[in-house]
GURO-784287 format. One line per field, with one value per residue: z, x, y of N, C-alpha, C in turn; residue number from 0. Coordinates in nm, 2 decimals, decimal comma, always signed. Each point is the difference from the previous one (the first is absolute). Last residue first. Layout:
N
n_w: [Z/...] .
n_u: [X/...] .
n_v: [Y/...] .
ca_w: [Z/...] .
ca_u: [X/...] .
ca_v: [Y/...] .
c_w: [Z/...] .
c_u: [X/...] .
c_v: [Y/...] .
seq: [NUM/...] .
***
This chain:
94
n_w: [+0,26/-0,14/+0,29/+0,27/-0,04/+0,20/+0,39/+0,03/+0,09/-0,18/-0,40/-0,16/-0,36/-0,10/+0,27/+0,07/+0,22/-0,01/-0,16/-0,08/-0,22/-0,25/-0,48/-0,34/+0,06/-0,21/-0,52/-0,12/-0,03/-0,34/-0,38/-0,05/+0,11/+0,27/+0,08/-0,37/+0,04/+0,43/+0,49/+0,42/+0,31/+0,40/+0,27/+0,31/+0,25/+0,39/+0,23/+0,13/-0,28/-0,46/-0,30/-0,16/-0,42/-0,37/-0,23/-0,29/-0,43/-0,34/-0,23/-0,43/-0,45/-0,06/+0,07/-0,27/-0,46/-0,20/+0,08/-0,15/-0,46/-0,16/+0,06/-0,19/-0,13/-0,31/-0,34/+0,14/+0,31/+0,47/+0,39/+0,54/+0,48/+0,48/+0,48/+0,49/+0,59/+0,47/+0,05/-0,50/-0,53/-0,64/-0,56/-0,54/-0,43/-0,47] .
n_u: [-1,66/+0,49/+0,32/+0,05/+0,30/+0,43/+0,09/-0,10/-0,28/-0,45/-0,16/-0,09/-0,09/+0,39/+0,40/+0,53/+0,58/+0,50/+0,54/+0,55/+0,48/+0,44/+0,18/-0,08/-0,48/-0,34/+0,00/-0,24/-0,46/-0,13/-0,03/-0,38/-0,46/-0,28/-0,10/-0,25/-0,44/-0,25/-0,12/+0,20/+0,42/+0,41/+0,57/+0,43/+0,54/+0,46/+0,38/+0,01/+0,11/+0,17/-0,37/-0,26/+0,17/-0,05/-0,42/-0,07/+0,24/-0,23/-0,41/-0,12/+0,22/+0,03/-0,41/-0,28/+0,06/+0,15/-0,24/-0,44/-0,04/+0,01/-0,43/-0,35/-0,22/+0,15/-0,29/-0,27/+0,25/+0,12/+0,17/+0,21/+0,19/+0,37/+0,06/-0,04/-0,03/-0,10/+0,01/-0,06/-0,30/-0,14/-0,24/-0,17/-0,45/-0,33] .
n_v: [+0,78/-0,10/-0,02/-0,35/-0,40/-0,02/-0,25/-0,52/-0,38/-0,01/-0,14/-0,50/-0,38/-0,33/-0,04/+0,03/-0,06/+0,17/+0,05/+0,11/+0,07/-0,04/-0,05/-0,46/-0,11/+0,32/-0,04/-0,42/+0,08/+0,24/-0,27/-0,31/+0,23/+0,22/+0,43/+0,14/-0,12/+0,11/-0,01/+0,35/+0,14/+0,12/-0,05/+0,07/+0,01/+0,10/+0,27/+0,50/+0,36/-0,13/-0,16/+0,33/+0,15/-0,27/+0,01/+0,38/-0,03/-0,27/+0,06/+0,21/-0,21/-0,44/-0,20/+0,18/+0,07/-0,42/-0,48/-0,09/-0,10/-0,40/-0,22/+0,28/+0,45/+0,47/+0,21/+0,33/+0,29/+0,24/+0,30/+0,05/+0,24/+0,00/-0,20/-0,02/-0,08/-0,15/-0,50/-0,22/-0,01/+0,05/-0,03/+0,08/+0,04/-0,01] .
ca_w: [+0,04/-0,13/-0,07/+0,09/-0,14/-0,07/+0,03/-0,06/+0,09/+0,14/+0,00/+0,12/+0,08/-0,06/-0,03/+0,06/-0,11/+0,05/+0,00/+0,05/+0,01/+0,18/+0,07/-0,03/+0,02/+0,18/+0,12/-0,05/+0,13/+0,09/-0,04/+0,04/-0,11/+0,00/+0,10/+0,02/-0,10/-0,17/-0,10/-0,05/-0,13/-0,03/-0,08/-0,04/-0,05/-0,06/-0,06/+0,05/+0,12/+0,08/+0,11/+0,05/+0,13/+0,04/+0,11/+0,17/+0,07/+0,04/+0,14/+0,09/-0,01/-0,03/+0,13/+0,15/-0,01/-0,05/+0,04/+0,13/+0,03/+0,02/+0,08/-0,01/+0,12/+0,06/-0,04/+0,02/-0,15/-0,06/-0,08/-0,12/-0,09/-0,14/-0,10/-0,14/-0,15/+0,02/+0,13/+0,16/+0,15/+0,20/+0,08/+0,12/+0,07/+0,10] .
ca_u: [-0,14/-0,09/+0,05/-0,09/-0,12/-0,02/-0,05/+0,08/+0,14/-0,01/+0,06/+0,03/-0,12/-0,12/-0,13/-0,10/-0,12/-0,05/-0,10/-0,06/-0,11/-0,03/+0,05/+0,11/+0,12/+0,00/+0,01/+0,13/+0,00/+0,00/+0,04/+0,13/+0,05/+0,01/+0,09/+0,12/+0,05/-0,03/+0,02/-0,15/-0,03/-0,12/-0,13/-0,06/-0,13/-0,08/+0,07/-0,09/-0,06/+0,12/+0,08/-0,09/+0,00/+0,14/+0,00/-0,12/+0,01/+0,18/+0,01/-0,02/+0,00/+0,12/+0,10/-0,06/-0,07/+0,08/+0,10/+0,03/+0,00/+0,15/+0,08/+0,00/-0,02/+0,13/+0,05/-0,04/-0,08/+0,03/-0,13/+0,03/-0,11/-0,10/+0,15/-0,07/+0,04/+0,02/+0,07/-0,02/+0,00/+0,04/+0,12/+0,09/+0,13/+0,03] .
ca_v: [+0,01/-0,02/+0,08/+0,12/-0,02/+0,03/+0,11/+0,15/-0,02/+0,05/+0,11/+0,07/+0,10/+0,03/-0,06/+0,10/-0,04/-0,05/+0,07/-0,08/+0,03/-0,01/+0,12/+0,06/-0,13/+0,04/+0,18/+0,00/-0,10/+0,06/+0,10/-0,11/-0,01/-0,10/+0,00/+0,06/-0,09/+0,06/-0,10/-0,06/+0,04/-0,03/+0,08/-0,11/+0,10/-0,11/-0,16/-0,09/+0,08/+0,09/-0,13/-0,09/+0,10/-0,03/-0,09/-0,03/+0,11/-0,08/-0,04/+0,08/+0,07/+0,04/-0,11/+0,04/+0,09/+0,17/+0,03/+0,04/+0,11/+0,07/-0,04/-0,11/-0,09/-0,05/-0,10/-0,08/+0,01/-0,14/-0,04/-0,02/-0,04/+0,12/+0,01/-0,07/+0,07/+0,18/+0,08/-0,11/+0,04/-0,04/+0,06/-0,07/+0,07/-0,03] .
c_w: [+0,06/+0,07/-0,12/-0,08/+0,08/-0,12/-0,10/+0,07/-0,06/+0,05/+0,12/-0,02/+0,12/+0,06/-0,13/-0,06/+0,04/-0,05/+0,08/-0,05/+0,07/+0,05/+0,17/+0,11/+0,00/+0,03/+0,08/+0,07/-0,02/+0,11/+0,14/+0,01/+0,05/-0,11/+0,00/+0,10/+0,00/-0,07/-0,15/-0,04/-0,04/-0,13/-0,01/-0,07/-0,08/-0,05/-0,07/+0,01/+0,12/+0,12/+0,04/+0,11/+0,11/+0,12/-0,01/+0,09/+0,14/+0,10/+0,06/+0,19/+0,14/+0,00/-0,06/+0,09/+0,16/+0,06/-0,05/+0,07/+0,14/+0,01/-0,01/+0,09/-0,03/+0,13/+0,06/-0,04/-0,01/-0,12/-0,13/-0,08/-0,14/-0,04/-0,08/-0,08/-0,10/-0,16/+0,02/+0,05/+0,13/+0,09/+0,13/+0,10/+0,11/+0,07] .
c_u: [-0,05/-0,15/-0,10/+0,03/-0,12/-0,10/+0,03/-0,03/+0,11/+0,14/+0,04/+0,04/+0,02/-0,06/-0,06/-0,16/-0,12/-0,18/-0,13/-0,14/-0,13/-0,08/-0,04/+0,04/+0,17/+0,06/+0,04/+0,08/+0,14/+0,05/+0,04/+0,11/+0,10/+0,04/+0,02/+0,08/+0,14/+0,10/+0,00/+0,00/-0,15/-0,06/-0,10/-0,15/-0,12/-0,12/-0,11/+0,12/-0,06/-0,06/+0,14/+0,10/-0,05/+0,00/+0,15/+0,02/-0,03/+0,00/+0,15/-0,01/-0,07/+0,02/+0,12/+0,06/+0,02/-0,04/+0,11/+0,10/+0,01/-0,03/+0,12/+0,11/-0,09/-0,05/+0,10/+0,08/-0,06/-0,08/+0,04/-0,13/+0,03/-0,12/-0,07/+0,08/-0,06/+0,07/-0,05/+0,12/+0,10/+0,04/-0,06/+0,08/+0,02/+0,15] .
c_v: [+0,10/+0,06/+0,00/+0,13/+0,10/+0,04/+0,05/+0,13/+0,10/-0,06/+0,08/+0,10/+0,05/+0,07/+0,07/-0,09/+0,06/-0,03/-0,08/+0,07/-0,13/+0,06/+0,02/+0,15/+0,00/-0,13/-0,01/+0,12/-0,02/-0,06/+0,14/+0,07/-0,09/-0,09/-0,12/-0,02/+0,07/-0,09/+0,02/-0,10/-0,07/+0,04/-0,08/+0,08/-0,12/+0,07/-0,09/-0,12/-0,14/+0,06/+0,08/-0,07/-0,02/+0,13/-0,06/-0,08/+0,00/+0,12/-0,03/-0,08/+0,07/+0,17/+0,08/-0,07/+0,02/+0,13/+0,16/+0,00/+0,04/+0,10/+0,03/-0,06/-0,15/-0,08/-0,07/-0,06/-0,14/+0,03/-0,01/-0,03/-0,03/-0,08/+0,10/+0,08/-0,04/+0,04/+0,20/+0,10/-0,07/+0,07/-0,07/+0,07/-0,09/+0,02] .
seq: [93/92/91/90/89/88/87/86/85/84/83/82/81/80/79/78/77/76/75/74/73/72/71/70/69/68/67/66/65/64/63/62/61/60/59/58/57/56/55/54/53/52/51/50/49/48/47/46/45/44/43/42/41/40/39/38/37/36/35/34/33/32/31/30/29/28/27/26/25/24/23/22/21/20/19/18/17/16/15/14/13/12/11/10/9/8/7/6/5/4/3/2/1/0] .
***
């Protein structure tokens, strides 16, 4: 699995997620507090407001992940189930 994000004509570095690191705490360490955090903070400084959008993967919905987002004030836009057409990054895989 590979993780990446896009925003306002920019993109984050791609992160290869090892098979054995696909649980909530791994997602926090590798992505939320890792690759995403610097990208998110830079956009926040420039724009004053930033929101993330994730699909409904279990790792995104885990309690530990939700708590991290609340503690760090990471806003998440709701993403309807089975709606890859609403997420522009999904088109990479098709």
